LUMNUNU-47586 format. One record per residue (C-alpha): residue in one letter; z, x negated, y. Coordinates in steps of 0.05 Angstrom, whole numbers, padded with zeros to 5 digits. Layout:
<rest A, z Z, x X, y Y> $
...
This chain:
<rest X, z 00118, x 00692, y 00486> $
<rest X, z 00070, x 00677, y 00429> $
<rest X, z 00087, x 00603, y 00435> $
<rest X, z 00162, x 00616, y 00429> $
<rest X, z 00152, x 00660, y 00368> $
<rest X, z 00106, x 00609, y 00334> $
<rest X, z 00156, x 00553, y 00346> $
<rest X, z 00213, x 00595, y 00317> $
<rest X, z 00174, x 00615, y 00255> $
<rest X, z 00185, x 00567, y 00195> $
<rest X, z 00111, x 00570, y 00174> $
<rest X, z 00076, x 00572, y 00241> $
<rest X, z 00125, x 00522, y 00270> $
<rest X, z 00096, x 00471, y 00222> $
<rest X, z 00023, x 00489, y 00233> $
<rest X, z 00020, x 00492, y 00309> $
<rest X, z 00034, x 00435, y 00357> $
<rest X, z 00044, x 00451, y 00430> $
<rest X, z 00055, x 00380, y 00453> $
<rest X, z -00019, x 00362, y 00450> $
<rest X, z -00054, x 00377, y 00515> $
<rest X, z -00118, x 00418, y 00511> $
<rest X, z -00149, x 00380, y 00570> $
<rest X, z -00154, x 00308, y 00591> $
<rest X, z -00146, x 00281, y 00662> $
<rest X, z -00133, x 00217, y 00700> $
<rest X, z -00061, x 00206, y 00678> $
<rest X, z -00083, x 00202, y 00606> $
<rest X, z -00125, x 00139, y 00617> $
<rest X, z -00073, x 00087, y 00600> $
<rest X, z -00078, x 00021, y 00561> $
<rest X, z -00039, x 00054, y 00504> $
<rest X, z -00086, x 00114, y 00501> $
<rest X, z -00147, x 00070, y 00503> $
<rest X, z -00123, x 00027, y 00446> $
<rest X, z -00107, x 00088, y 00404> $
<rest X, z -00170, x 00128, y 00417> $
<rest X, z -00219, x 00070, y 00412> $
<rest X, z -00205, x 00070, y 00338> $
<rest X, z -00232, x 00141, y 00329> $
<rest X, z -00304, x 00164, y 00333> $
<rest X, z -00325, x 00215, y 00385> $
<rest X, z -00309, x 00272, y 00396> $
<rest X, z -00241, x 00252, y 00368> $
<rest X, z -00236, x 00186, y 00404> $
<rest X, z -00273, x 00133, y 00444> $
<rest X, z -00299, x 00085, y 00391> $
<rest X, z -00360, x 00049, y 00417> $
<rest X, z -00355, x 00078, y 00487> $
<rest X, z -00352, x 00038, y 00551> $
<rest X, z -00282, x 00028, y 00578> $
<rest X, z -00311, x 00028, y 00649> $
<rest X, z -00351, x 00092, y 00638> $
<rest X, z -00293, x 00131, y 00608> $
<rest X, z -00243, x 00105, y 00659> $
<rest X, z -00285, x 00118, y 00720> $
<rest X, z -00297, x 00189, y 00697> $
<rest X, z -00225, x 00206, y 00681> $
<rest X, z -00201, x 00178, y 00748> $
<rest X, z -00241, x 00232, y 00782> $
<rest X, z -00204, x 00287, y 00743> $
<rest X, z -00143, x 00281, y 00788> $
<rest X, z -00131, x 00352, y 00814> $
<rest X, z -00083, x 00404, y 00787> $
<rest X, z -00144, x 00446, y 00767> $
<rest X, z -00164, x 00391, y 00718> $
<rest X, z -00097, x 00396, y 00683> $
<rest X, z -00096, x 00471, y 00672> $
<rest X, z -00146, x 00514, y 00637> $
<rest X, z -00132, x 00571, y 00685> $
<rest X, z -00083, x 00591, y 00740> $
<rest X, z -00027, x 00628, y 00703> $
<rest X, z -00004, x 00661, y 00768> $
<rest X, z -00070, x 00698, y 00772> $
<rest X, z -00050, x 00739, y 00711> $
<rest X, z 00017, x 00775, y 00720> $
<rest X, z 00013, x 00806, y 00651> $
<rest X, z 00053, x 00770, y 00598> $
<rest X, z -00006, x 00764, y 00550> $
<rest X, z -00075, x 00740, y 00572> $
<rest X, z -00133, x 00768, y 00532> $
<rest X, z -00191, x 00721, y 00520> $
<rest X, z -00260, x 00730, y 00488> $
<rest X, z -00304, x 00674, y 00463> $
<rest X, z -00378, x 00688, y 00458> $
<rest X, z -00424, x 00641, y 00421> $
<rest X, z -00499, x 00645, y 00409> $
<rest X, z -00505, x 00658, y 00334> $
<rest X, z -00536, x 00727, y 00344> $
<rest X, z -00483, x 00768, y 00308> $
<rest X, z -00470, x 00810, y 00370> $
<rest X, z -00542, x 00834, y 00374> $
<rest X, z -00540, x 00910, y 00370> $
<rest X, z -00464, x 00911, y 00370> $
<rest X, z -00455, x 00947, y 00437> $
<rest X, z -00392, x 00906, y 00448> $
<rest X, z -00409, x 00887, y 00520> $
<rest X, z -00357, x 00931, y 00553> $
<rest X, z -00303, x 00909, y 00504> $
<rest X, z -00318, x 00836, y 00518> $
<rest X, z -00317, x 00846, y 00593> $
<rest X, z -00250, x 00881, y 00588> $
<rest X, z -00217, x 00814, y 00570> $
<rest X, z -00181, x 00774, y 00624> $
<rest X, z -00222, x 00712, y 00610> $
<rest X, z -00290, x 00705, y 00576> $
<rest X, z -00313, x 00638, y 00548> $
<rest X, z -00387, x 00630, y 00534> $
<rest X, z -00419, x 00571, y 00498> $
<rest X, z -00485, x 00534, y 00497> $
<rest X, z -00542, x 00586, y 00499> $
<rest X, z -00503, x 00638, y 00539> $
<rest X, z -00557, x 00691, y 00539> $
<rest X, z -00536, x 00751, y 00580> $
<rest X, z -00595, x 00783, y 00617> $
<rest X, z -00626, x 00837, y 00574> $
<rest X, z -00568, x 00837, y 00525> $
<rest X, z -00513, x 00862, y 00571> $
<rest X, z -00497, x 00922, y 00527> $
<rest X, z -00482, x 00875, y 00469> $
<rest X, z -00451, x 00813, y 00501> $
<rest X, z -00427, x 00837, y 00569> $
<rest X, z -00436, x 00802, y 00635> $
<rest X, z -00369, x 00770, y 00651> $
<rest X, z -00363, x 00695, y 00647> $
<rest X, z -00301, x 00654, y 00665> $
<rest X, z -00317, x 00589, y 00629> $
<rest X, z -00381, x 00557, y 00603> $
<rest X, z -00368, x 00506, y 00547> $
<rest X, z -00418, x 00454, y 00522> $
<rest X, z -00437, x 00383, y 00507> $
<rest X, z -00494, x 00354, y 00548> $
<rest X, z -00536, x 00353, y 00484> $
<rest X, z -00523, x 00426, y 00465> $
<rest X, z -00532, x 00448, y 00538> $
<rest X, z -00601, x 00416, y 00543> $
<rest X, z -00622, x 00438, y 00474> $
<rest X, z -00600, x 00509, y 00489> $
<rest X, z -00645, x 00511, y 00551> $
<rest X, z -00703, x 00497, y 00505> $
<rest X, z -00683, x 00537, y 00444> $
<rest X, z -00663, x 00601, y 00481> $
<rest X, z -00716, x 00599, y 00536> $
<rest X, z -00754, x 00654, y 00501> $
<rest X, z -00692, x 00698, y 00507> $
<rest X, z -00686, x 00687, y 00582> $
<rest X, z -00637, x 00629, y 00581> $
<rest X, z -00671, x 00585, y 00633> $
<rest X, z -00612, x 00563, y 00675> $
<rest X, z -00539, x 00543, y 00663> $
<rest X, z -00493, x 00598, y 00689> $
<rest X, z -00470, x 00587, y 00761> $
<rest X, z -00418, x 00626, y 00801> $
<rest X, z -00363, x 00611, y 00851> $
<rest X, z -00305, x 00624, y 00803> $
<rest X, z -00340, x 00597, y 00741> $
<rest X, z -00310, x 00535, y 00709> $
<rest X, z -00345, x 00485, y 00664> $
<rest X, z -00314, x 00456, y 00601> $
<rest X, z -00344, x 00390, y 00578> $
<rest X, z -00336, x 00375, y 00503> $
<rest X, z -00337, x 00299, y 00499> $
<rest X, z -00384, x 00287, y 00440> $
<rest X, z -00419, x 00225, y 00468> $
<rest X, z -00417, x 00176, y 00526> $
<rest X, z -00470, x 00218, y 00560> $
<rest X, z -00417, x 00273, y 00570> $
<rest X, z -00372, x 00226, y 00608> $
<rest X, z -00430, x 00199, y 00649> $
<rest X, z -00457, x 00268, y 00666> $
<rest X, z -00388, x 00293, y 00684> $
<rest X, z -00377, x 00235, y 00733> $
<rest X, z -00445, x 00247, y 00766> $
<rest X, z -00431, x 00322, y 00770> $
<rest X, z -00366, x 00310, y 00807> $
<rest X, z -00397, x 00259, y 00853> $
<rest X, z -00459, x 00301, y 00865> $
<rest X, z -00505, x 00242, y 00848> $
<rest X, z -00561, x 00230, y 00798> $
<rest X, z -00541, x 00204, y 00730> $
<rest X, z -00545, x 00128, y 00736> $
<rest X, z -00555, x 00107, y 00664> $
<rest X, z -00566, x 00127, y 00592> $
<rest X, z -00611, x 00180, y 00562> $
<rest X, z -00600, x 00226, y 00621> $
<rest X, z -00616, x 00173, y 00674> $
<rest X, z -00643, x 00204, y 00738> $
<rest X, z -00622, x 00274, y 00719> $
<rest X, z -00592, x 00317, y 00776> $
<rest X, z -00528, x 00352, y 00755> $
<rest X, z -00535, x 00400, y 00813> $
<rest X, z -00592, x 00436, y 00778> $
<rest X, z -00543, x 00454, y 00722> $
<rest X, z -00479, x 00465, y 00760> $
<rest X, z -00501, x 00483, y 00830> $
<rest X, z -00495, x 00451, y 00898> $
<rest X, z -00422, x 00469, y 00909> $
<rest X, z -00395, x 00437, y 00845> $
<rest X, z -00332, x 00396, y 00856> $
<rest X, z -00279, x 00364, y 00812> $
<rest X, z -00240, x 00429, y 00811> $
<rest X, z -00296, x 00464, y 00773> $
<rest X, z -00295, x 00418, y 00714> $
<rest X, z -00250, x 00411, y 00653> $
<rest X, z -00254, x 00359, y 00597> $
<rest X, z -00228, x 00375, y 00528> $
<rest X, z -00178, x 00324, y 00502> $
<rest X, z -00202, x 00284, y 00441> $
<rest X, z -00131, x 00289, y 00413> $
<rest X, z -00136, x 00365, y 00417> $
<rest X, z -00203, x 00364, y 00381> $
<rest X, z -00173, x 00319, y 00327> $
<rest X, z -00114, x 00366, y 00320> $
<rest X, z -00159, x 00427, y 00311> $
<rest X, z -00200, x 00392, y 00258> $
<rest X, z -00139, x 00366, y 00221> $
<rest X, z -00109, x 00435, y 00219> $
């Protein structure tokens, strides 16, 4: 596997760490983790965040789907091919849509404009990644390009990037199917973003330790 080769390589074995989980779930919310992460600013930690807000959210991420980015058994091939599509505009006119859709998994971020640009960016979407701030700003900034709703589909999964307390609060409300109770998004209905059938299994939360690791490397 790629992991085994990287570990065995003198150079890459020093660069890559495979012991840091990509995602965070209920078992990570321990007194030790809280003490460690409260010393680091978001998105790399929990400094200044409410212990109750973070804890009540993480306790809802208690299914196996919250621990894995995807189901490995669904892809019998030894190597899974992924494509990540942002919204910088560099694919405009590229005609890479079919090549993107040929990947096993397609990650789209923020202003995931698709309609009208299928030839360039494809149509497949496995994951939608965002912070609450970038999600809402994208709905405004890319409205003129047809991005008027967050992608919704039965097999689509949402990846929250924890850049602020509002991400934890919105995630909790999305799982519970209730309006946001506090903060700058108070009264907002998560269902209008993620659909009526959203459940805990549809949501992933990036681990602050993983974000710190990526930045440090």
